C-alpha positions as CSV (number, residue, x, y, z in Angstrom):
1,M,-7.5,-27.4,21.5
2,T,-7.8,-24.6,19.0
3,Q,-5.3,-24.5,16.2
4,S,-3.3,-21.3,16.3
5,P,-3.2,-19.3,13.0
6,P,-0.1,-19.8,10.9
7,R,2.6,-17.2,11.6
8,R,3.4,-14.9,8.8
9,V,7.0,-14.5,7.7
10,A,8.3,-11.0,8.4
11,P,8.8,-8.9,5.2
12,H,12.5,-8.3,6.0
13,L,13.1,-12.1,6.5
14,K,11.2,-13.0,3.4
15,A,13.3,-10.5,1.4
16,V,16.5,-12.0,2.7
17,I,15.3,-15.5,1.8
18,Y,14.3,-14.5,-1.7
19,L,17.6,-12.7,-2.2
20,Q,19.6,-15.8,-1.1
21,C,17.5,-17.9,-3.5
22,M,18.4,-15.5,-6.3
23,F,22.1,-15.8,-5.5
24,A,21.8,-19.6,-5.3
25,A,20.1,-19.9,-8.7
26,S,22.8,-17.7,-10.3
27,L,25.6,-19.5,-8.6
28,L,24.3,-22.9,-9.8
29,L,23.9,-21.7,-13.4
30,E,27.4,-20.1,-13.4
31,A,28.8,-23.3,-11.8
32,G,27.1,-25.4,-14.5
33,G,28.7,-23.3,-17.2
34,L,32.1,-23.6,-15.6
35,Y,31.7,-27.4,-15.2
36,L,30.9,-27.7,-19.0
37,L,34.2,-25.9,-19.8
38,L,36.3,-27.9,-17.5
39,S,34.8,-31.3,-18.2
40,P,36.3,-33.6,-20.9
41,P,37.0,-33.4,-23.8
42,R,39.8,-30.8,-23.3
43,P,40.1,-28.3,-24.7
44,A,36.5,-27.3,-24.8
45,G,34.8,-27.5,-28.1
46,Q,32.5,-24.9,-29.8
47,Q,29.3,-26.6,-28.5
48,Q,30.6,-26.5,-24.9
49,W,31.4,-22.8,-25.2
50,L,27.9,-22.1,-26.6
51,Q,26.3,-24.0,-23.7
52,A,28.5,-22.3,-21.1
53,T,27.7,-18.9,-22.6
54,A,24.0,-19.6,-22.5
55,L,24.2,-20.6,-18.8
56,H,26.2,-17.5,-18.0
57,L,23.6,-15.3,-19.6
58,L,20.9,-17.0,-17.7
59,A,22.9,-16.5,-14.5
60,A,23.0,-12.7,-15.2
61,A,19.4,-12.6,-16.2
62,V,18.1,-14.1,-12.9
63,P,19.1,-11.0,-10.8
64,L,18.1,-8.5,-13.5
65,L,14.6,-10.0,-13.7
66,Y,14.2,-10.1,-9.9
67,R,11.0,-8.1,-8.8
68,Y,10.3,-8.6,-5.1
69,R,10.7,-5.1,-3.5
70,P,9.6,-5.0,0.2
71,A,9.2,-1.5,1.7
72,R,11.1,-2.5,4.9
73,F,14.2,-3.7,2.9
74,P,14.1,-1.7,-0.3
75,S,17.7,-2.4,-1.4
76,A,16.9,-6.2,-1.6
77,G,14.7,-5.5,-4.6
78,W,16.1,-2.3,-6.0
79,Y,19.8,-1.8,-6.6
80,L,21.3,-5.0,-5.2
81,P,19.8,-7.4,-7.8
82,K,20.4,-5.0,-10.7
83,L,24.0,-4.4,-9.7
84,T,24.5,-8.1,-9.2
85,G,23.2,-8.9,-12.6
86,L,25.4,-6.4,-14.4
87,I,28.6,-7.5,-12.5
88,T,27.7,-11.1,-13.2
89,L,27.3,-10.3,-16.9
90,F,30.7,-8.6,-17.3
91,L,32.7,-10.7,-14.8
92,P,31.9,-14.4,-15.3
93,V,32.2,-16.6,-12.2
94,V,34.0,-13.9,-10.2
95,G,31.1,-11.4,-10.4
96,I,28.3,-13.5,-8.8
97,S,30.7,-15.0,-6.3
98,G,32.1,-11.7,-5.3
99,M,28.6,-10.1,-4.9
100,F,27.3,-13.1,-2.9
101,L,30.2,-12.7,-0.4
102,T,30.1,-8.9,-0.3
103,V,26.3,-8.7,0.4
104,N,26.3,-11.4,3.0
105,L,29.5,-10.3,4.8
106,T,28.3,-6.7,4.8
107,K,25.0,-7.7,6.3
108,L,26.7,-10.0,8.9
109,L,29.5,-7.6,10.0
110,I,28.0,-4.1,9.7
111,R,25.4,-3.0,12.2
112,P,23.7,0.4,12.5
113,K,24.5,2.4,15.6
114,G,23.2,5.4,17.5
115,L,20.2,7.5,16.9
116,A,19.9,6.4,13.2
117,H,19.4,2.8,14.4
118,E,16.7,4.0,16.8
119,F,14.9,5.7,13.9
120,E,15.2,2.5,11.9
121,Q,13.5,0.6,14.7
122,E,10.7,3.2,15.1
123,K,7.3,1.8,14.2
124,M,5.5,4.1,11.8
125,H,1.7,3.7,11.3
126,L,1.2,4.8,7.7
127,T,-1.6,4.2,5.3
128,H,-0.6,3.0,1.8
129,L,-2.0,4.9,-1.1
130,D,-3.5,1.7,-2.5
131,A,-5.7,1.4,0.5
132,G,-7.7,4.5,-0.5
133,T,-7.9,8.1,0.7
134,I,-5.9,8.9,3.8
135,T,-8.1,10.5,6.5
136,R,-6.0,13.0,8.4
137,T,-7.1,13.9,11.9
138,M,-5.7,16.3,14.5
139,D,-3.7,13.5,16.1
140,D,-2.3,12.5,12.7
141,M,-0.9,16.0,12.1
142,L,0.6,16.2,15.6
143,R,2.1,12.8,15.3
144,E,3.7,13.7,11.9
145,E,5.2,16.9,13.3
146,L,6.5,15.0,16.3
147,A,8.0,12.4,14.0
148,T,9.7,14.8,11.6
149,Q,11.0,17.4,14.0
150,P,13.9,15.3,15.3
151,I,14.7,14.5,11.7
152,V,14.9,18.2,10.9
153,D,17.4,18.6,13.7
154,I,19.5,15.8,12.3
155,L,19.4,17.1,8.8
156,L,20.6,20.5,10.1
157,G,23.6,18.8,11.8
158,S,26.9,17.6,10.4
159,D,26.8,13.8,11.0
160,D,26.4,12.2,7.6
161,D,25.7,8.8,9.1
162,L,22.7,10.1,11.0
163,K,21.5,12.0,8.0
164,R,21.5,8.8,5.9
165,G,19.4,7.1,8.5
166,A,17.0,10.1,8.6
167,I,16.7,10.0,4.8
168,M,15.8,6.3,4.8
169,L,13.1,7.0,7.5
170,L,11.7,9.9,5.5
171,K,11.5,7.7,2.4
172,R,9.4,5.2,4.3
173,M,7.1,7.9,5.8
174,K,6.1,9.1,2.3
175,S,4.2,12.1,3.7
176,P,4.3,15.5,2.0
177,R,6.4,16.9,4.9
178,A,8.8,14.0,4.4
179,V,9.1,14.7,0.7
180,T,9.7,18.4,1.4
181,L,12.6,17.5,3.7
182,L,14.0,15.1,1.1
183,K,14.0,17.9,-1.5
184,E,15.7,20.2,1.0
185,S,18.4,17.6,1.5
186,L,19.3,17.8,-2.2
187,S,21.2,21.0,-1.3
188,D,23.1,19.5,1.6
189,A,26.8,20.1,1.7
190,S,27.6,16.4,1.7
191,A,27.6,14.8,-1.8
192,E,26.7,11.4,-0.2
193,V,23.7,12.9,1.6
194,R,22.6,14.5,-1.7
195,F,22.9,11.2,-3.5
196,F,20.9,9.4,-0.9
197,A,18.1,12.0,-1.0
198,H,18.1,11.9,-4.8
199,T,17.8,8.1,-4.8
200,A,15.0,8.2,-2.2
201,L,13.0,10.8,-4.2
202,T,13.6,8.8,-7.4
203,Q,12.2,5.6,-5.8
204,L,9.2,7.4,-4.4
205,E,8.5,9.0,-7.7
206,E,8.7,5.6,-9.6
207,D,6.5,3.9,-7.0
208,A,3.9,6.6,-7.2
209,V,3.9,6.5,-11.1
210,E,3.6,2.8,-10.9
211,R,0.6,3.0,-8.6
212,L,-1.0,5.6,-10.9
213,D,-0.5,3.5,-14.0
214,K,-2.0,0.5,-12.2
215,A,-5.0,2.5,-11.0
216,E,-5.6,4.0,-14.5
217,E,-5.5,0.5,-16.0
218,L,-8.0,-0.8,-13.5
219,A,-10.3,2.3,-13.9
220,A,-10.5,1.6,-17.7
221,S,-13.0,-1.2,-16.9
222,G,-15.6,1.4,-15.9
223,D,-16.2,0.0,-12.4
224,A,-17.3,2.8,-10.1
225,A,-15.1,1.8,-7.2
226,L,-12.0,1.6,-9.4
227,V,-12.7,4.9,-11.1
228,R,-13.0,6.5,-7.6
229,A,-9.7,4.8,-6.6
230,F,-8.0,6.3,-9.6
231,A,-9.4,9.8,-8.8
232,E,-8.1,9.4,-5.2
233,A,-4.7,8.2,-6.4
234,C,-4.3,11.3,-8.7
235,R,-5.3,13.6,-5.9
236,E,-2.9,12.0,-3.4
237,Y,0.0,12.1,-5.9
238,A,-0.7,15.8,-6.5
239,R,-0.7,16.4,-2.7
240,S,2.4,14.2,-2.1
241,G,4.9,17.0,-2.8
242,L,6.6,15.0,-5.5
243,P,5.3,16.7,-8.7
244,E,6.2,20.2,-9.7
245,D,3.5,22.9,-9.9
246,T,2.6,22.2,-13.5
247,M,2.2,18.4,-13.0
248,R,0.5,19.0,-9.7
249,S,-2.2,21.0,-11.5
250,Y,-2.4,18.4,-14.2
251,Y,-3.1,15.6,-11.7
252,L,-5.6,17.6,-9.8
253,A,-7.5,18.3,-13.0
254,E,-7.3,14.6,-13.8
255,S,-8.6,13.8,-10.3
256,R,-11.6,16.2,-10.8
257,K,-12.3,14.6,-14.2
258,Q,-12.3,11.1,-12.7
259,Y,-14.5,12.2,-9.7
260,L,-17.1,13.6,-12.2
261,R,-16.9,10.3,-14.1
262,Y,-17.5,8.5,-10.9
263,M,-20.4,10.6,-9.9
264,S,-22.1,10.0,-13.2
265,I,-21.9,6.3,-12.4
266,E,-22.6,6.3,-8.7
267,R,-25.1,9.0,-7.7
268,R,-25.7,7.9,-4.1
269,D,-22.2,8.7,-2.9
270,H,-22.7,12.3,-1.6
271,M,-19.3,12.5,0.0
272,A,-17.9,12.6,-3.6
273,C,-19.4,16.1,-3.9
274,V,-17.3,17.2,-0.9
275,E,-14.1,15.6,-2.3
276,L,-14.7,17.1,-5.7
277,G,-15.2,20.5,-4.0
278,H,-11.8,20.2,-2.3
279,V,-10.1,19.3,-5.5
280,S,-11.6,22.3,-7.2
281,L,-10.5,24.4,-4.2
282,E,-6.9,23.3,-4.7
283,L,-7.2,24.2,-8.4
284,K,-8.4,27.6,-7.2
285,D,-11.7,27.1,-9.1
286,Y,-13.7,28.7,-6.3
287,E,-17.1,28.8,-8.1
288,S,-17.0,25.1,-8.9
289,A,-15.9,24.3,-5.4
290,L,-18.8,26.4,-3.9
291,R,-21.3,24.6,-6.2
292,M,-20.1,21.2,-5.0
293,F,-20.1,22.3,-1.3
294,T,-23.6,23.8,-1.7
295,T,-24.8,20.5,-3.2
296,A,-23.4,18.6,-0.2
297,L,-25.6,20.8,2.1
298,D,-28.7,19.0,0.7
299,Y,-27.7,15.7,2.4
300,P,-27.6,15.1,6.2
301,D,-24.4,13.0,6.0
302,T,-22.4,15.7,4.2
303,R,-24.0,18.9,5.6
304,L,-21.2,19.6,8.1
305,A,-18.4,18.9,5.5
306,G,-20.2,21.2,3.0
307,R,-20.3,24.1,5.6
308,L,-16.6,23.6,6.3
309,G,-15.8,23.6,2.6
310,R,-17.8,26.8,2.0
311,C,-15.8,28.5,4.8
312,W,-12.5,27.5,3.3
313,A,-13.6,28.7,-0.2
314,F,-14.7,32.1,1.2
315,F,-11.5,32.4,3.2
316,E,-9.3,31.6,0.2
317,Q,-11.2,34.2,-1.8
318,R,-10.8,36.7,1.1
319,D,-14.6,37.2,0.8
320,W,-15.1,38.3,4.4
321,V,-18.7,39.4,3.9
322,R,-20.0,36.0,2.7
323,L,-17.8,34.3,5.3
324,S,-19.4,36.3,8.1
325,R,-22.9,35.3,6.8
326,E,-21.8,31.6,6.7
327,M,-20.5,31.9,10.2
328,A,-23.9,33.2,11.4
329,I,-25.6,30.3,9.9
330,M,-23.2,27.9,11.5
331,R,-23.6,29.4,15.0
332,S,-27.4,28.8,14.8
333,A,-26.9,25.1,14.1
334,M,-24.0,23.6,16.0
335,P,-23.1,20.0,15.2
336,E,-24.3,17.1,17.3
337,A,-21.7,14.9,19.2
338,D,-22.2,12.0,16.8
339,E,-22.7,14.0,13.6
340,A,-19.1,13.8,12.4
341,D,-15.6,13.0,13.5
342,E,-13.9,15.0,16.3
343,F,-11.6,16.9,13.9
344,S,-14.5,18.1,11.7
345,R,-16.5,19.2,14.8
346,A,-13.4,21.1,16.1
347,L,-13.1,22.9,12.7
348,Y,-16.8,23.7,12.7
349,V,-16.5,25.3,16.2
350,F,-13.4,27.2,15.1
351,W,-15.2,28.8,12.2
352,A,-18.3,29.6,14.2
353,Q,-16.8,30.6,17.6
354,H,-16.1,34.1,19.0
355,T,-12.6,35.0,20.3
356,T,-11.9,36.5,23.6
357,D,-11.7,40.1,22.3
358,G,-15.3,39.9,20.9
359,T,-14.4,39.2,17.3
360,T,-15.0,36.0,15.5
361,A,-12.1,33.7,14.7
362,P,-12.2,34.3,10.9
363,H,-12.2,38.1,11.6
364,A,-9.1,37.6,13.6
365,L,-7.6,35.7,10.7
366,Q,-8.6,38.6,8.4
367,A,-6.8,41.1,10.5
368,R,-3.7,38.8,10.7
369,T,-3.8,38.2,6.9
370,R,-3.9,42.0,6.2
371,A,-1.1,42.6,8.7
372,C,1.1,39.9,6.9
373,D,0.3,41.5,3.5
374,M,1.9,44.8,4.7
375,P,5.4,45.5,3.3
376,G,8.0,44.3,5.8
377,A,5.5,42.4,7.9
378,T,6.2,38.9,9.2
379,A,3.7,36.2,10.2
């Protein structure tokens, strides 16, 4: 018989177990202090009071120093331990006992209901920033829109309970679209919804800054992979929707700096040229972006990505002449079926193809762009 692999404890269950252990440790320390005060000799002497005070401070320190914060049960490592520690500190014996009963009775008696509960149970396939760059495909974009559109309808409604459930789901999604919806919720008519949205954004911001600090600390070693990871972390944070425009530009510039540092160490990673080009494009440094994309054309594994990058750079500059020339080159060399992923091939065909009225797709975009730029025009 083959031995089955050990079953992993679910993160939610592990968080509950750790939280109960925290309560147990604080209760034992508080009970020890109370025992010292009530045990003979009576009344308690100075030494007994000092020992009981030390045990009381330790009982309050245990929740305050608690650090386990699972994504599926954020309150278990965020505000519950901190609140427990503060109440224990200022309300000896009663504080830890009351918090223990409150948390457990609340979890036992209160159950989420309705559509918010369905959202809580929805399984979301997300990629953590620590795992590296998120590769977005056409299916990913459609899946994100389908996931957020029902949430938009809920946030436009008047049910605060559903809105709270939607905000908790948006916090776990962590996508730029989710962050945008959270920021829009800051102007909701309900003060409770605004508070939940503010708390969610604060936690996302602190988690992102913590990941950046960790990546920067690791990159200081000079290891090529860690330097690239720091560059990717800066870029993803800038794209997350969390920072304001000034900080977004700062982290994009930092990402470009780290990519250049990485390329000086690891010269065989040609895809870094493409990624550096996209960072320069987001910084609106079009000439630097074009240089990187042109360099990518020299290598077979990045040729298609380089062409796409040049098209985006010409389009952002509204340089229709050079864009038309690039399209002509692309039509003469269509990508093979196995040359790149499906999404990249679809983008390549889009830039190179002709539309039904005889114009090329970018020319149609040019006409639409000019129409939208007219006073009073709408997209």
